[in-house]
C-alpha positions as CSV (number, residue, x, y, z in Angstrom):
1,M,-0.1,0.1,0.0
2,A,3.0,2.5,1.0
3,L,4.5,1.8,-2.8
4,L,1.1,2.8,-4.3
5,I,0.9,5.8,-2.1
6,L,4.1,7.0,-3.4
7,F,3.4,6.0,-7.1
8,L,0.1,7.9,-7.1
9,S,1.5,11.2,-5.1
10,A,4.6,11.0,-8.0
11,F,2.0,10.5,-10.8
12,G,-0.4,13.4,-9.4
13,A,2.6,15.7,-8.9
14,A,3.7,15.5,-12.5
15,T,0.2,16.3,-13.5
16,L,-1.3,19.9,-12.7
17,I,-2.6,18.7,-9.3
18,P,-0.4,20.1,-6.6
19,L,1.1,17.4,-4.7
20,Q,4.6,16.9,-3.1
21,S,6.1,13.5,-4.2
22,E,9.5,14.7,-2.6
23,A,8.1,14.8,0.7
24,V,6.4,11.5,0.3
25,L,9.7,10.1,-0.8
26,L,11.6,11.5,1.8
27,G,9.3,10.6,4.5
28,M,9.3,6.7,3.2
29,L,13.1,6.7,3.2
30,A,13.1,7.7,6.8
31,T,10.4,5.4,8.0
32,T,10.0,2.4,5.9
33,G,12.1,-0.6,5.2
34,Y,12.1,-0.4,1.6
35,S,15.3,0.0,-0.4
36,A,16.3,3.3,-1.8
37,L,16.6,1.9,-5.4
38,L,12.8,0.4,-5.1
39,L,11.3,3.9,-3.7
40,I,13.3,5.9,-6.4
41,T,11.9,3.5,-9.1
42,V,8.4,3.7,-8.1
43,A,8.7,7.5,-7.8
44,S,10.2,7.8,-10.8
45,A,7.7,5.7,-12.9
46,G,4.8,7.4,-11.5
47,N,6.4,10.9,-12.1
48,I,7.1,10.0,-15.6
49,L,3.7,8.3,-16.3
50,G,2.3,11.6,-15.1
51,S,4.3,13.6,-17.4
52,C,3.2,11.2,-20.4
53,V,-0.5,12.0,-19.5
54,N,0.3,15.6,-19.9
55,W,2.1,15.2,-23.1
56,Y,-0.8,13.3,-24.4
57,L,-3.4,15.9,-23.2
58,G,-1.2,18.6,-24.7
59,F,-1.3,16.5,-28.2
60,K,-5.0,16.1,-28.0
61,I,-6.1,19.6,-26.6
62,E,-5.7,21.8,-29.3
63,Q,-8.8,20.7,-31.2
64,Y,-10.7,22.4,-28.1
65,K,-9.0,25.8,-28.0
66,D,-12.0,27.6,-29.4
67,R,-14.6,26.2,-26.8
68,K,-15.6,28.8,-24.0
69,W,-14.7,26.5,-21.1
70,F,-11.1,26.3,-22.6
71,P,-8.7,27.1,-19.5
72,V,-5.9,29.0,-21.5
73,S,-6.3,31.9,-23.6
74,E,-4.9,31.7,-27.2
75,Q,-2.5,34.6,-26.4
76,K,-1.1,32.5,-23.5
77,M,-0.9,29.4,-25.6
78,H,1.1,31.3,-28.3
79,Q,3.3,32.7,-25.5
80,A,4.0,29.1,-24.2
81,Q,4.7,27.8,-27.5
82,G,7.2,30.5,-28.4
83,I,9.1,30.0,-25.1
84,Y,9.2,26.0,-26.1
85,R,10.2,26.8,-29.5
86,K,12.9,28.9,-28.7
87,Y,14.8,26.7,-26.5
88,G,13.8,23.6,-28.0
89,Y,13.1,19.9,-26.8
90,W,16.1,20.6,-24.1
91,F,13.7,22.7,-22.2
92,L,12.2,19.3,-21.1
93,L,15.1,18.8,-18.7
94,L,13.3,21.5,-16.5
95,S,10.3,19.3,-16.4
96,W,11.1,18.5,-13.0
97,V,10.7,22.1,-11.5
98,P,8.0,22.8,-9.6
99,V,5.3,25.0,-11.1
100,I,6.8,25.2,-14.6
101,G,7.5,21.5,-15.2
102,D,4.0,20.4,-15.8
103,P,3.2,22.9,-18.2
104,I,6.5,22.1,-20.2
105,T,5.4,18.6,-20.6
106,L,2.0,19.8,-21.7
107,I,3.2,22.4,-24.5
108,A,5.6,19.7,-25.7
109,G,2.5,17.4,-26.5
110,L,0.7,20.4,-28.0
111,L,4.0,21.1,-30.3
112,K,3.9,17.4,-31.2
113,E,7.2,16.6,-29.9
114,N,8.4,13.3,-30.7
115,F,7.2,11.1,-28.1
116,I,10.4,8.8,-27.6
117,R,12.6,12.0,-27.4
118,F,10.1,13.3,-24.9
119,L,10.3,10.3,-22.7
120,L,14.1,10.0,-22.6
121,I,14.6,13.6,-21.7
122,V,11.8,13.7,-19.1
123,S,13.2,10.4,-17.6
124,V,16.5,11.7,-17.4
125,A,15.0,15.0,-15.6
126,K,12.8,13.0,-13.3
127,I,15.2,10.2,-12.2
128,G,17.8,12.8,-11.9
129,R,15.9,15.0,-9.2
130,Y,14.9,11.9,-7.3
131,L,18.5,10.6,-7.1
132,F,19.5,14.0,-6.1
133,L,17.1,14.1,-3.4
134,Y,18.4,10.8,-2.3
135,A,21.7,11.7,-2.1
136,A,20.9,14.9,-0.1
137,Y,19.1,13.0,2.4
138,S,21.9,10.5,2.6
139,M,24.2,13.1,3.6
140,I,22.1,14.4,6.4
């Protein structure tokens, strides 16, 4: 059950839901008997899968941009697309950053970023973040 909670918190944190998977991971590192490798793997899998959902939503969402309920103005969409185009797919290395990371993955889908390249770069960013957290935790 604990691993499912970690997975779901990491998955949710990668979407636009404001969750803190880092706190859950650190808490589980401190209080459970699970190996760090297992915990990092579960958190990374959930977080990467959540980013893939964002990519898919971005890939499909443009068809709804003219609807009244659409949450983002056309101006904001063009602004976000311009930033992504300026920096290219390497901008995905910031997908781990709170607040800006989730929209970056959504924009990548909107701009039809190659999914395999997306998956590789986002995986490096997400796994790297959890490894960094573990390294920092281990030094305490």
